[in-house]
N, CA, C and O atoms as a Tripos MOL2 file, in Angstrom:
@<TRIPOS>MOLECULE
protein
  292   291    73     0     0
PROTEIN
NO_CHARGES

@<TRIPOS>ATOM
      1 N           7.8960   17.1880    0.7580 N.3       1 MET1
      2 CA          7.2970   16.2010   -0.2120 C.3       1 MET1
      3 C           5.8770   15.9310    0.3450 C.2       1 MET1
      4 O           5.6880   15.7640    1.5500 O.2       1 MET1
      5 N           4.9510   15.8960   -0.5170 N.am      2 THR2
      6 CA          3.5870   15.5650   -0.0860 C.3       2 THR2
      7 C           3.4440   14.0070    0.0310 C.2       2 THR2
      8 O           4.0510   13.2090   -0.6830 O.2       2 THR2
      9 N           2.5570   13.6790    1.0320 N.am      3 GLU3
     10 CA          2.2390   12.2550    1.2340 C.3       3 GLU3
     11 C           1.5980   11.6430    0.1560 C.2       3 GLU3
     12 O           0.7580   12.2340   -0.5220 O.2       3 GLU3
     13 N           1.9640   10.4330   -0.0500 N.am      4 ARG4
     14 CA          1.3850    9.5670   -1.1850 C.3       4 ARG4
     15 C           0.6720    8.4110   -0.5750 C.2       4 ARG4
     16 O           1.0840    7.7950    0.4080 O.2       4 ARG4
     17 N          -0.4490    8.1550   -1.2400 N.am      5 TYR5
     18 CA         -1.2910    7.0030   -0.7300 C.3       5 TYR5
     19 C          -1.5200    6.0230   -1.8640 C.2       5 TYR5
     20 O          -1.5170    6.3950   -3.0380 O.2       5 TYR5
     21 N          -1.7270    4.7070   -1.4810 N.am      6 ALA6
     22 CA         -1.9180    3.7620   -2.4160 C.3       6 ALA6
     23 C          -3.2080    2.8080   -1.9230 C.2       6 ALA6
     24 O          -3.4090    2.5100   -0.7460 O.2       6 ALA6
     25 N          -3.9700    2.4260   -2.9560 N.am      7 ARG7
     26 CA         -5.0850    1.4890   -2.6640 C.3       7 ARG7
     27 C          -4.5720    0.1230   -2.7010 C.2       7 ARG7
     28 O          -3.9870   -0.2560   -3.7150 O.2       7 ARG7
     29 N          -4.7360   -0.6940   -1.6540 N.am      8 ILE8
     30 CA         -4.2140   -1.9790   -1.5920 C.3       8 ILE8
     31 C          -5.3070   -3.0240   -1.4580 C.2       8 ILE8
     32 O          -6.1010   -2.9650   -0.5190 O.2       8 ILE8
     33 N          -5.3660   -3.9690   -2.3660 N.am      9 ALA9
     34 CA         -6.3140   -5.1040   -2.4050 C.3       9 ALA9
     35 C          -5.8650   -6.1880   -1.5750 C.2       9 ALA9
     36 O          -4.7790   -6.7380   -1.7610 O.2       9 ALA9
     37 N          -6.7300   -6.5350   -0.5950 N.am     10 LEU10
     38 CA         -6.2330   -7.5410    0.4100 C.3      10 LEU10
     39 C          -7.1010   -8.9180    0.1580 C.2      10 LEU10
     40 O          -8.1710   -8.9130   -0.4500 O.2      10 LEU10
     41 N          -6.5330  -10.0130    0.6720 N.am     11 PRO11
     42 CA         -7.2400  -11.3060    0.5660 C.3      11 PRO11
     43 C          -8.4190  -11.4130    1.7890 C.2      11 PRO11
     44 O          -8.4650  -12.3120    2.6280 O.2      11 PRO11
     45 N          -9.1740  -10.4950    1.6990 N.am     12 LEU12
     46 CA        -10.2380  -10.4810    2.6500 C.3      12 LEU12
     47 C         -11.5800  -10.2030    1.8500 C.2      12 LEU12
     48 O         -11.5150   -9.6460    0.7540 O.2      12 LEU12
     49 N         -12.7390  -10.5710    2.3660 N.am     13 PRO13
     50 CA        -13.9830  -10.2710    1.6300 C.3      13 PRO13
     51 C         -14.3720   -8.7720    1.8340 C.2      13 PRO13
     52 O         -15.2050   -8.4270    2.6720 O.2      13 PRO13
     53 N         -13.7340   -7.9320    1.0380 N.am     14 LEU14
     54 CA        -13.9760   -6.4990    0.9810 C.3      14 LEU14
     55 C         -14.5840   -6.0310   -0.3130 C.2      14 LEU14
     56 O         -14.3200   -6.6200   -1.3620 O.2      14 LEU14
     57 N         -15.4230   -4.9480   -0.2750 N.am     15 PHE15
     58 CA        -15.8360   -4.3730   -1.5580 C.3      15 PHE15
     59 C         -14.8340   -3.4280   -2.1910 C.2      15 PHE15
     60 O         -14.7810   -3.2780   -3.4120 O.2      15 PHE15
     61 N         -14.0640   -2.8150   -1.3670 N.am     16 GLU16
     62 CA        -13.0220   -1.8010   -1.9060 C.3      16 GLU16
     63 C         -11.7670   -2.1420   -1.3320 C.2      16 GLU16
     64 O         -11.6700   -2.8050   -0.2990 O.2      16 GLU16
     65 N         -10.6930   -1.6490   -2.0570 N.am     17 PRO17
     66 CA         -9.2450   -1.8050   -1.4350 C.3      17 PRO17
     67 C          -9.1970   -0.8390   -0.2650 C.2      17 PRO17
     68 O         -10.0280    0.0620   -0.1490 O.2      17 PRO17
     69 N          -8.1910   -1.0450    0.6180 N.am     18 TYR18
     70 CA         -7.8670   -0.1690    1.7290 C.3      18 TYR18
     71 C          -6.8150    0.7770    1.2800 C.2      18 TYR18
     72 O          -6.0180    0.4780    0.3910 O.2      18 TYR18
     73 N          -6.8140    1.9450    1.9120 N.am     19 THR19
     74 CA         -5.7880    2.9380    1.5940 C.3      19 THR19
     75 C          -4.7170    2.9560    2.7110 C.2      19 THR19
     76 O          -4.9560    2.9260    3.9190 O.2      19 THR19
     77 N          -3.5080    3.0080    2.1280 N.am     20 TYR20
     78 CA         -2.3360    3.0150    2.9360 C.3      20 TYR20
     79 C          -1.3370    4.0820    2.5440 C.2      20 TYR20
     80 O          -1.2210    4.4270    1.3680 O.2      20 TYR20
     81 N          -0.6630    4.5700    3.4540 N.am     21 ARG21
     82 CA          0.3710    5.6630    3.2390 C.3      21 ARG21
     83 C           1.6650    4.9670    2.5510 C.2      21 ARG21
     84 O           2.1380    3.9270    3.0090 O.2      21 ARG21
     85 N           2.1380    5.5490    1.5420 N.am     22 VAL22
     86 CA          3.4430    4.9960    0.9050 C.3      22 VAL22
     87 C           4.5510    5.6640    1.5310 C.2      22 VAL22
     88 O           4.6180    6.8930    1.5100 O.2      22 VAL22
     89 N           5.4320    4.9480    2.0900 N.am     23 PRO23
     90 CA          6.7010    5.5760    2.7930 C.3      23 PRO23
     91 C           7.6260    6.1140    1.7050 C.2      23 PRO23
     92 O           7.6200    5.5820    0.5950 O.2      23 PRO23
     93 N           8.4020    7.1240    1.9740 N.am     24 ASP24
     94 CA          9.3280    7.5660    0.9750 C.3      24 ASP24
     95 C          10.3590    6.5410    0.3610 C.2      24 ASP24
     96 O          10.7700    6.6070   -0.7970 O.2      24 ASP24
     97 N          10.7050    5.6350    1.2360 N.am     25 THR25
     98 CA         11.6090    4.6050    0.8580 C.3      25 THR25
     99 C          11.0620    3.7050   -0.1790 C.2      25 THR25
    100 O          11.8290    3.0780   -0.9090 O.2      25 THR25
    101 N           9.7240    3.6020   -0.2900 N.am     26 LEU26
    102 CA          9.0950    2.7160   -1.1870 C.3      26 LEU26
    103 C           8.4500    3.4250   -2.4120 C.2      26 LEU26
    104 O           7.9810    2.7580   -3.3340 O.2      26 LEU26
    105 N           8.4340    4.7280   -2.4120 N.am     27 ALA27
    106 CA          7.6660    5.5020   -3.3340 C.3      27 ALA27
    107 C           7.8420    5.0660   -4.7440 C.2      27 ALA27
    108 O           6.8430    4.9420   -5.4520 O.2      27 ALA27
    109 N           9.0600    4.8150   -5.2230 N.am     28 ASP28
    110 CA          9.2350    4.4900   -6.5350 C.3      28 ASP28
    111 C           8.9530    2.9690   -6.9030 C.2      28 ASP28
    112 O           8.9560    2.5940   -8.0750 O.2      28 ASP28
    113 N           8.7490    2.2570   -6.0100 N.am     29 ARG29
    114 CA          8.4860    0.7330   -6.0610 C.3      29 ARG29
    115 C           6.9060    0.3560   -6.0730 C.2      29 ARG29
    116 O           6.4910   -0.6690   -6.6140 O.2      29 ARG29
    117 N           6.1490    1.2110   -5.4780 N.am     30 ILE30
    118 CA          4.7060    0.8780   -5.3560 C.3      30 ILE30
    119 C           4.0120    1.2600   -6.5500 C.2      30 ILE30
    120 O           3.6580    2.4280   -6.7130 O.2      30 ILE30
    121 N           3.7710    0.2910   -7.4680 N.am     31 VAL31
    122 CA          3.1020    0.5070   -8.7170 C.3      31 VAL31
    123 C           1.9590   -0.4530   -8.8570 C.2      31 VAL31
    124 O           2.0740   -1.5170   -8.2480 O.2      31 VAL31
    125 N           0.9310   -0.2570   -9.5240 N.am     32 PRO32
    126 CA         -0.2050   -1.3710   -9.7520 C.3      32 PRO32
    127 C           0.2910   -2.7480   -9.9600 C.2      32 PRO32
    128 O           1.0980   -3.0090  -10.8520 O.2      32 PRO32
    129 N          -0.1610   -3.5910   -9.1840 N.am     33 GLY33
    130 CA          0.3430   -5.0740   -9.3460 C.3      33 GLY33
    131 C           1.4270   -5.4360   -8.3860 C.2      33 GLY33
    132 O           1.7010   -6.6260   -8.2280 O.2      33 GLY33
    133 N           2.0530   -4.5240   -7.7470 N.am     34 ALA34
    134 CA          3.1390   -4.7420   -6.7830 C.3      34 ALA34
    135 C           2.6930   -5.3800   -5.5660 C.2      34 ALA34
    136 O           1.6880   -4.9380   -5.0080 O.2      34 ALA34
    137 N           3.3840   -6.4700   -5.0380 N.am     35 ARG35
    138 CA          2.9710   -7.0560   -3.8530 C.3      35 ARG35
    139 C           3.4940   -6.1920   -2.6200 C.2      35 ARG35
    140 O           4.6080   -5.6690   -2.6670 O.2      35 ARG35
    141 N           2.7450   -6.0730   -1.6340 N.am     36 VAL36
    142 CA          3.1760   -5.3070   -0.4280 C.3      36 VAL36
    143 C           2.7680   -6.0010    0.8350 C.2      36 VAL36
    144 O           1.8980   -6.8710    0.8370 O.2      36 VAL36
    145 N           3.3810   -5.6210    1.8690 N.am     37 VAL37
    146 CA          3.0520   -6.1210    3.2330 C.3      37 VAL37
    147 C           2.3720   -4.8830    3.9720 C.2      37 VAL37
    148 O           2.9320   -3.7870    4.0150 O.2      37 VAL37
    149 N           1.2350   -5.1050    4.4990 N.am     38 VAL38
    150 CA          0.5470   -4.0790    5.2150 C.3      38 VAL38
    151 C           0.0570   -4.5630    6.5630 C.2      38 VAL38
    152 O          -0.1570   -5.7630    6.7360 O.2      38 VAL38
    153 N          -0.1280   -3.6780    7.5170 N.am     39 PRO39
    154 CA         -0.8400   -4.0550    8.8550 C.3      39 PRO39
    155 C          -2.2510   -4.1380    8.6140 C.2      39 PRO39
    156 O          -2.7960   -3.2890    7.9090 O.2      39 PRO39
    157 N          -2.9590   -5.1710    9.1830 N.am     40 VAL40
    158 CA         -4.4150   -5.2610    9.2790 C.3      40 VAL40
    159 C          -4.6910   -5.7440   10.6490 C.2      40 VAL40
    160 O          -4.3800   -6.8900   10.9750 O.2      40 VAL40
    161 N          -5.2910   -4.8770   11.5080 N.am     41 ARG41
    162 CA         -5.4980   -5.2110   12.7720 C.3      41 ARG41
    163 C          -4.3380   -5.6600   13.5620 C.2      41 ARG41
    164 O          -3.4270   -4.8460   13.7090 O.2      41 ARG41
    165 N          -4.2330   -6.7760   14.0710 N.am     42 ALA42
    166 CA         -3.0820   -7.2250   14.8560 C.3      42 ALA42
    167 C          -2.1660   -8.1520   14.0520 C.2      42 ALA42
    168 O          -1.3810   -8.8840   14.6530 O.2      42 ALA42
    169 N          -2.2320   -8.1480   12.8120 N.am     43 ARG43
    170 CA         -1.4290   -8.9640   11.8700 C.3      43 ARG43
    171 C          -0.9320   -8.2480   10.6590 C.2      43 ARG43
    172 O          -1.3160   -7.1150   10.3700 O.2      43 ARG43
    173 N           0.0130   -8.9980    9.8890 N.am     44 GLU44
    174 CA          0.4100   -8.4190    8.7120 C.3      44 GLU44
    175 C          -0.0040   -9.2840    7.4860 C.2      44 GLU44
    176 O           0.0990  -10.5100    7.5180 O.2      44 GLU44
    177 N          -0.4860   -8.5910    6.3800 N.am     45 LEU45
    178 CA         -1.0200   -9.3340    5.3380 C.3      45 LEU45
    179 C          -0.2990   -9.0460    4.0030 C.2      45 LEU45
    180 O           0.2190   -7.9320    3.9200 O.2      45 LEU45
    181 N          -0.1960   -9.7930    3.0530 N.am     46 VAL46
    182 CA          0.2630   -9.4500    1.7640 C.3      46 VAL46
    183 C          -0.8230   -9.0260    0.8490 C.2      46 VAL46
    184 O          -1.7890   -9.7600    0.6400 O.2      46 VAL46
    185 N          -0.6860   -7.8380    0.2870 N.am     47 GLY47
    186 CA         -1.7560   -7.3030   -0.5880 C.3      47 GLY47
    187 C          -1.1440   -6.9320   -1.9110 C.2      47 GLY47
    188 O           0.0680   -6.9870   -2.1150 O.2      47 GLY47
    189 N          -2.0460   -6.5470   -2.8120 N.am     48 ILE48
    190 CA         -1.6490   -6.1630   -4.2020 C.3      48 ILE48
    191 C          -2.0180   -4.6370   -4.3220 C.2      48 ILE48
    192 O          -3.1180   -4.2360   -3.9420 O.2      48 ILE48
    193 N          -1.0070   -3.7420   -4.8970 N.am     49 ALA49
    194 CA         -1.3240   -2.4010   -5.1260 C.3      49 ALA49
    195 C          -2.2680   -2.2900   -6.3240 C.2      49 ALA49
    196 O          -1.9740   -2.7560   -7.4250 O.2      49 ALA49
    197 N          -3.4100   -1.6560   -6.0650 N.am     50 ALA50
    198 CA         -4.5150   -1.5570   -7.0450 C.3      50 ALA50
    199 C          -4.2400   -0.3300   -7.9800 C.2      50 ALA50
    200 O          -3.5970    0.6410   -7.5820 O.2      50 ALA50
    201 N          -4.7300   -0.4160   -9.1680 N.am     51 PRO51
    202 CA         -4.5770    0.7730  -10.0150 C.3      51 PRO51
    203 C          -5.3940    1.9050   -9.5930 C.2      51 PRO51
    204 O          -6.3840    1.7440   -8.8790 O.2      51 PRO51
    205 N          -4.9900    3.1010  -10.0340 N.am     52 GLY52
    206 CA         -5.7160    4.3810   -9.6050 C.3      52 GLY52
    207 C          -5.1460    5.0290   -8.5060 C.2      52 GLY52
    208 O          -4.4730    4.4320   -7.6670 O.2      52 GLY52
    209 N          -5.3980    6.2790   -8.4730 N.am     53 GLU53
    210 CA         -4.8480    7.1480   -7.4710 C.3      53 GLU53
    211 C          -5.6670    7.0620   -6.1420 C.2      53 GLU53
    212 O          -6.8870    6.9200   -6.2200 O.2      53 GLU53
    213 N          -5.0750    7.1370   -4.9790 N.am     54 ALA54
    214 CA         -5.7350    7.0650   -3.7640 C.3      54 ALA54
    215 C          -5.7580    8.4520   -3.1510 C.2      54 ALA54
    216 O          -4.7240    9.1110   -3.0420 O.2      54 ALA54
    217 N          -6.8570    8.8600   -2.7810 N.am     55 GLU55
    218 CA         -6.9570   10.2120   -2.0810 C.3      55 GLU55
    219 C          -6.6250   10.0470   -0.6100 C.2      55 GLU55
    220 O          -6.7930    8.9800   -0.0200 O.2      55 GLU55
    221 N          -6.1290   11.1900   -0.0190 N.am     56 ALA56
    222 CA         -5.8680   11.1920    1.3930 C.3      56 ALA56
    223 C          -7.1230   10.8450    2.1600 C.2      56 ALA56
    224 O          -8.1680   11.4300    1.8760 O.2      56 ALA56
    225 N          -7.0860    9.8640    3.1850 N.am     57 PRO57
    226 CA         -8.3240    9.5270    3.8470 C.3      57 PRO57
    227 C          -8.6060   10.4830    5.0050 C.2      57 PRO57
    228 O          -7.7220   11.2200    5.4410 O.2      57 PRO57
    229 N          -9.7320   10.4640    5.4540 N.am     58 SER58
    230 CA        -10.0940   11.4330    6.5520 C.3      58 SER58
    231 C          -9.5350   11.0880    7.8820 C.2      58 SER58
    232 O          -9.4800   11.9010    8.8050 O.2      58 SER58
    233 N          -9.1030    9.8030    7.9590 N.am     59 VAL59
    234 CA         -8.5620    9.3140    9.2430 C.3      59 VAL59
    235 C          -6.9140    9.1140    8.9550 C.2      59 VAL59
    236 O          -6.4900    9.2310    7.8050 O.2      59 VAL59
    237 N          -6.1200    8.8410    9.9470 N.am     60 THR60
    238 CA         -4.7890    8.5490    9.7200 C.3      60 THR60
    239 C          -4.6960    7.1870    9.0550 C.2      60 THR60
    240 O          -5.2220    6.1970    9.5640 O.2      60 THR60
    241 N          -4.0050    7.1450    7.8870 N.am     61 ALA61
    242 CA         -3.7910    5.8430    7.2470 C.3      61 ALA61
    243 C          -2.5220    5.1710    7.7690 C.2      61 ALA61
    244 O          -1.4830    5.7900    8.0020 O.2      61 ALA61
    245 N          -2.6850    3.8740    7.9330 N.am     62 PRO62
    246 CA         -1.4280    3.0760    8.2010 C.3      62 PRO62
    247 C          -0.5170    3.0000    7.1370 C.2      62 PRO62
    248 O          -0.9430    3.1310    5.9900 O.2      62 PRO62
    249 N           0.8600    2.7760    7.3830 N.am     63 GLU63
    250 CA          1.8570    2.8160    6.3960 C.3      63 GLU63
    251 C           2.0760    1.4070    5.9310 C.2      63 GLU63
    252 O           1.9350    0.4260    6.6620 O.2      63 GLU63
    253 N           2.4520    1.3640    4.5950 N.am     64 ILE64
    254 CA          2.9580    0.0970    4.0260 C.3      64 ILE64
    255 C           4.2170   -0.2470    4.6540 C.2      64 ILE64
    256 O           5.1330    0.5710    4.7360 O.2      64 ILE64
    257 N           4.3010   -1.5590    5.1510 N.am     65 LEU65
    258 CA          5.4720   -2.0160    5.8390 C.3      65 LEU65
    259 C           6.5840   -2.4540    4.8410 C.2      65 LEU65
    260 O           7.7370   -2.0940    5.0790 O.2      65 LEU65
    261 N           6.3350   -3.1520    3.8190 N.am     66 ALA66
    262 CA          7.2940   -3.5160    2.9210 C.3      66 ALA66
    263 C           6.7410   -3.6830    1.5030 C.2      66 ALA66
    264 O           5.5640   -3.9710    1.2860 O.2      66 ALA66
    265 N           7.6280   -3.4920    0.5850 N.am     67 GLY67
    266 CA          7.2220   -3.5870   -0.8070 C.3      67 GLY67
    267 C           8.1230   -4.5580   -1.6780 C.2      67 GLY67
    268 O           8.8140   -5.4260   -1.1450 O.2      67 GLY67
    269 N           8.0780   -4.3740   -2.9740 N.am     68 PRO68
    270 CA          8.9980   -5.1990   -3.7600 C.3      68 PRO68
    271 C          10.2880   -4.8640   -3.5670 C.2      68 PRO68
    272 O          10.5910   -3.7200   -3.2300 O.2      68 PRO68
    273 N          11.2390   -5.8710   -3.7680 N.am     69 ALA69
    274 CA         12.6480   -5.6400   -3.6010 C.3      69 ALA69
    275 C          13.1210   -4.8030   -4.7050 C.2      69 ALA69
    276 O          12.5860   -4.8470   -5.8130 O.2      69 ALA69
    277 N          14.1240   -4.0310   -4.4270 N.am     70 ALA70
    278 CA         14.8440   -3.0760   -5.5060 C.3      70 ALA70
    279 C          15.4370   -4.0090   -6.4550 C.2      70 ALA70
    280 O          15.9620   -5.0390   -6.0330 O.2      70 ALA70
    281 N          15.3990   -3.7320   -7.7410 N.am     71 GLU71
    282 CA         16.0570   -4.4960   -8.7180 C.3      71 GLU71
    283 C          17.6340   -4.2760   -8.7060 C.2      71 GLU71
    284 O          18.1700   -3.1740   -8.5910 O.2      71 GLU71
    285 N          18.3150   -5.5330   -8.8480 N.am     72 ALA72
    286 CA         19.7410   -5.3430   -8.8110 C.3      72 ALA72
    287 C          20.2720   -4.7240  -10.0800 C.2      72 ALA72
    288 O          19.6940   -4.8700  -11.1560 O.2      72 ALA72
    289 N          21.3630   -4.0440   -9.9370 N.am     73 ALA73
    290 CA         21.7660   -3.1580  -11.1390 C.3      73 ALA73
    291 C          22.8290   -4.1310  -11.8870 C.2      73 ALA73
    292 O          23.3840   -3.7600  -12.9210 O.2      73 ALA73
@<TRIPOS>BOND
     1     1     2 1
     2     2     3 1
     3     3     4 2
     4     3     5 am
     5     5     6 1
     6     6     7 1
     7     7     8 2
     8     7     9 am
     9     9    10 1
    10    10    11 1
    11    11    12 2
    12    11    13 am
    13    13    14 1
    14    14    15 1
    15    15    16 2
    16    15    17 am
    17    17    18 1
    18    18    19 1
    19    19    20 2
    20    19    21 am
    21    21    22 1
    22    22    23 1
    23    23    24 2
    24    23    25 am
    25    25    26 1
    26    26    27 1
    27    27    28 2
    28    27    29 am
    29    29    30 1
    30    30    31 1
    31    31    32 2
    32    31    33 am
    33    33    34 1
    34    34    35 1
    35    35    36 2
    36    35    37 am
    37    37    38 1
    38    38    39 1
    39    39    40 2
    40    39    41 am
    41    41    42 1
    42    42    43 1
    43    43    44 2
    44    43    45 am
    45    45    46 1
    46    46    47 1
    47    47    48 2
    48    47    49 am
    49    49    50 1
    50    50    51 1
    51    51    52 2
    52    51    53 am
    53    53    54 1
    54    54    55 1
    55    55    56 2
    56    55    57 am
    57    57    58 1
    58    58    59 1
    59    59    60 2
    60    59    61 am
    61    61    62 1
    62    62    63 1
    63    63    64 2
    64    63    65 am
    65    65    66 1
    66    66    67 1
    67    67    68 2
    68    67    69 am
    69    69    70 1
    70    70    71 1
    71    71    72 2
    72    71    73 am
    73    73    74 1
    74    74    75 1
    75    75    76 2
    76    75    77 am
    77    77    78 1
    78    78    79 1
    79    79    80 2
    80    79    81 am
    81    81    82 1
    82    82    83 1
    83    83    84 2
    84    83    85 am
    85    85    86 1
    86    86    87 1
    87    87    88 2
    88    87    89 am
    89    89    90 1
    90    90    91 1
    91    91    92 2
    92    91    93 am
    93    93    94 1
    94    94    95 1
    95    95    96 2
    96    95    97 am
    97    97    98 1
    98    98    99 1
    99    99   100 2
   100    99   101 am
   101   101   102 1
   102   102   103 1
   103   103   104 2
   104   103   105 am
   105   105   106 1
   106   106   107 1
   107   107   108 2
   108   107   109 am
   109   109   110 1
   110   110   111 1
   111   111   112 2
   112   111   113 am
   113   113   114 1
   114   114   115 1
   115   115   116 2
   116   115   117 am
   117   117   118 1
   118   118   119 1
   119   119   120 2
   120   119   121 am
   121   121   122 1
   122   122   123 1
   123   123   124 2
   124   123   125 am
   125   125   126 1
   126   126   127 1
   127   127   128 2
   128   127   129 am
   129   129   130 1
   130   130   131 1
   131   131   132 2
   132   131   133 am
   133   133   134 1
   134   134   135 1
   135   135   136 2
   136   135   137 am
   137   137   138 1
   138   138   139 1
   139   139   140 2
   140   139   141 am
   141   141   142 1
   142   142   143 1
   143   143   144 2
   144   143   145 am
   145   145   146 1
   146   146   147 1
   147   147   148 2
   148   147   149 am
   149   149   150 1
   150   150   151 1
   151   151   152 2
   152   151   153 am
   153   153   154 1
   154   154   155 1
   155   155   156 2
   156   155   157 am
   157   157   158 1
   158   158   159 1
   159   159   160 2
   160   159   161 am
   161   161   162 1
   162   162   163 1
   163   163   164 2
   164   163   165 am
   165   165   166 1
   166   166   167 1
   167   167   168 2
   168   167   169 am
   169   169   170 1
   170   170   171 1
   171   171   172 2
   172   171   173 am
   173   173   174 1
   174   174   175 1
   175   175   176 2
   176   175   177 am
   177   177   178 1
   178   178   179 1
   179   179   180 2
   180   179   181 am
   181   181   182 1
   182   182   183 1
   183   183   184 2
   184   183   185 am
   185   185   186 1
   186   186   187 1
   187   187   188 2
   188   187   189 am
   189   189   190 1
   190   190   191 1
   191   191   192 2
   192   191   193 am
   193   193   194 1
   194   194   195 1
   195   195   196 2
   196   195   197 am
   197   197   198 1
   198   198   199 1
   199   199   200 2
   200   199   201 am
   201   201   202 1
   202   202   203 1
   203   203   204 2
   204   203   205 am
   205   205   206 1
   206   206   207 1
   207   207   208 2
   208   207   209 am
   209   209   210 1
   210   210   211 1
   211   211   212 2
   212   211   213 am
   213   213   214 1
   214   214   215 1
   215   215   216 2
   216   215   217 am
   217   217   218 1
   218   218   219 1
   219   219   220 2
   220   219   221 am
   221   221   222 1
   222   222   223 1
   223   223   224 2
   224   223   225 am
   225   225   226 1
   226   226   227 1
   227   227   228 2
   228   227   229 am
   229   229   230 1
   230   230   231 1
   231   231   232 2
   232   231   233 am
   233   233   234 1
   234   234   235 1
   235   235   236 2
   236   235   237 am
   237   237   238 1
   238   238   239 1
   239   239   240 2
   240   239   241 am
   241   241   242 1
   242   242   243 1
   243   243   244 2
   244   243   245 am
   245   245   246 1
   246   246   247 1
   247   247   248 2
   248   247   249 am
   249   249   250 1
   250   250   251 1
   251   251   252 2
   252   251   253 am
   253   253   254 1
   254   254   255 1
   255   255   256 2
   256   255   257 am
   257   257   258 1
   258   258   259 1
   259   259   260 2
   260   259   261 am
   261   261   262 1
   262   262   263 1
   263   263   264 2
   264   263   265 am
   265   265   266 1
   266   266   267 1
   267   267   268 2
   268   267   269 am
   269   269   270 1
   270   270   271 1
   271   271   272 2
   272   271   273 am
   273   273   274 1
   274   274   275 1
   275   275   276 2
   276   275   277 am
   277   277   278 1
   278   278   279 1
   279   279   280 2
   280   279   281 am
   281   281   282 1
   282   282   283 1
   283   283   284 2
   284   283   285 am
   285   285   286 1
   286   286   287 1
   287   287   288 2
   288   287   289 am
   289   289   290 1
   290   290   291 1
   291   291   292 2
@<TRIPOS>SUBSTRUCTURE
     1 MET1         2 RESIDUE 1 A MET
     2 THR2         6 RESIDUE 1 A THR
     3 GLU3        10 RESIDUE 1 A GLU
     4 ARG4        14 RESIDUE 1 A ARG
     5 TYR5        18 RESIDUE 1 A TYR
     6 ALA6        22 RESIDUE 1 A ALA
     7 ARG7        26 RESIDUE 1 A ARG
     8 ILE8        30 RESIDUE 1 A ILE
     9 ALA9        34 RESIDUE 1 A ALA
    10 LEU10       38 RESIDUE 1 A LEU
    11 PRO11       42 RESIDUE 1 A PRO
    12 LEU12       46 RESIDUE 1 A LEU
    13 PRO13       50 RESIDUE 1 A PRO
    14 LEU14       54 RESIDUE 1 A LEU
    15 PHE15       58 RESIDUE 1 A PHE
    16 GLU16       62 RESIDUE 1 A GLU
    17 PRO17       66 RESIDUE 1 A PRO
    18 TYR18       70 RESIDUE 1 A TYR
    19 THR19       74 RESIDUE 1 A THR
    20 TYR20       78 RESIDUE 1 A TYR
    21 ARG21       82 RESIDUE 1 A ARG
    22 VAL22       86 RESIDUE 1 A VAL
    23 PRO23       90 RESIDUE 1 A PRO
    24 ASP24       94 RESIDUE 1 A ASP
    25 THR25       98 RESIDUE 1 A THR
    26 LEU26      102 RESIDUE 1 A LEU
    27 ALA27      106 RESIDUE 1 A ALA
    28 ASP28      110 RESIDUE 1 A ASP
    29 ARG29      114 RESIDUE 1 A ARG
    30 ILE30      118 RESIDUE 1 A ILE
    31 VAL31      122 RESIDUE 1 A VAL
    32 PRO32      126 RESIDUE 1 A PRO
    33 GLY33      130 RESIDUE 1 A GLY
    34 ALA34      134 RESIDUE 1 A ALA
    35 ARG35      138 RESIDUE 1 A ARG
    36 VAL36      142 RESIDUE 1 A VAL
    37 VAL37      146 RESIDUE 1 A VAL
    38 VAL38      150 RESIDUE 1 A VAL
    39 PRO39      154 RESIDUE 1 A PRO
    40 VAL40      158 RESIDUE 1 A VAL
    41 ARG41      162 RESIDUE 1 A ARG
    42 ALA42      166 RESIDUE 1 A ALA
    43 ARG43      170 RESIDUE 1 A ARG
    44 GLU44      174 RESIDUE 1 A GLU
    45 LEU45      178 RESIDUE 1 A LEU
    46 VAL46      182 RESIDUE 1 A VAL
    47 GLY47      186 RESIDUE 1 A GLY
    48 ILE48      190 RESIDUE 1 A ILE
    49 ALA49      194 RESIDUE 1 A ALA
    50 ALA50      198 RESIDUE 1 A ALA
    51 PRO51      202 RESIDUE 1 A PRO
    52 GLY52      206 RESIDUE 1 A GLY
    53 GLU53      210 RESIDUE 1 A GLU
    54 ALA54      214 RESIDUE 1 A ALA
    55 GLU55      218 RESIDUE 1 A GLU
    56 ALA56      222 RESIDUE 1 A ALA
    57 PRO57      226 RESIDUE 1 A PRO
    58 SER58      230 RESIDUE 1 A SER
    59 VAL59      234 RESIDUE 1 A VAL
    60 THR60      238 RESIDUE 1 A THR
    61 ALA61      242 RESIDUE 1 A ALA
    62 PRO62      246 RESIDUE 1 A PRO
    63 GLU63      250 RESIDUE 1 A GLU
    64 ILE64      254 RESIDUE 1 A ILE
    65 LEU65      258 RESIDUE 1 A LEU
    66 ALA66      262 RESIDUE 1 A ALA
    67 GLY67      266 RESIDUE 1 A GLY
    68 PRO68      270 RESIDUE 1 A PRO
    69 ALA69      274 RESIDUE 1 A ALA
    70 ALA70      278 RESIDUE 1 A ALA
    71 GLU71      282 RESIDUE 1 A GLU
    72 ALA72      286 RESIDUE 1 A ALA
    73 ALA73      290 RESIDUE 1 A ALA
């Protein structure tokens, strides 16, 4: 399976969203507007998945740590 990346808007003064790798376990739940937990330096922040496709970055992208909970059936 090819690696998938998502653009994540963070509560920081940034001009562009950061790019994170989407783990296989969260691939079906990371959609625009979804809240996710991502590593930023030495802490974890809640961000929002931004619309649009993210291209593979030239450096190793960190992985999304947690995403929205799976819906109960």
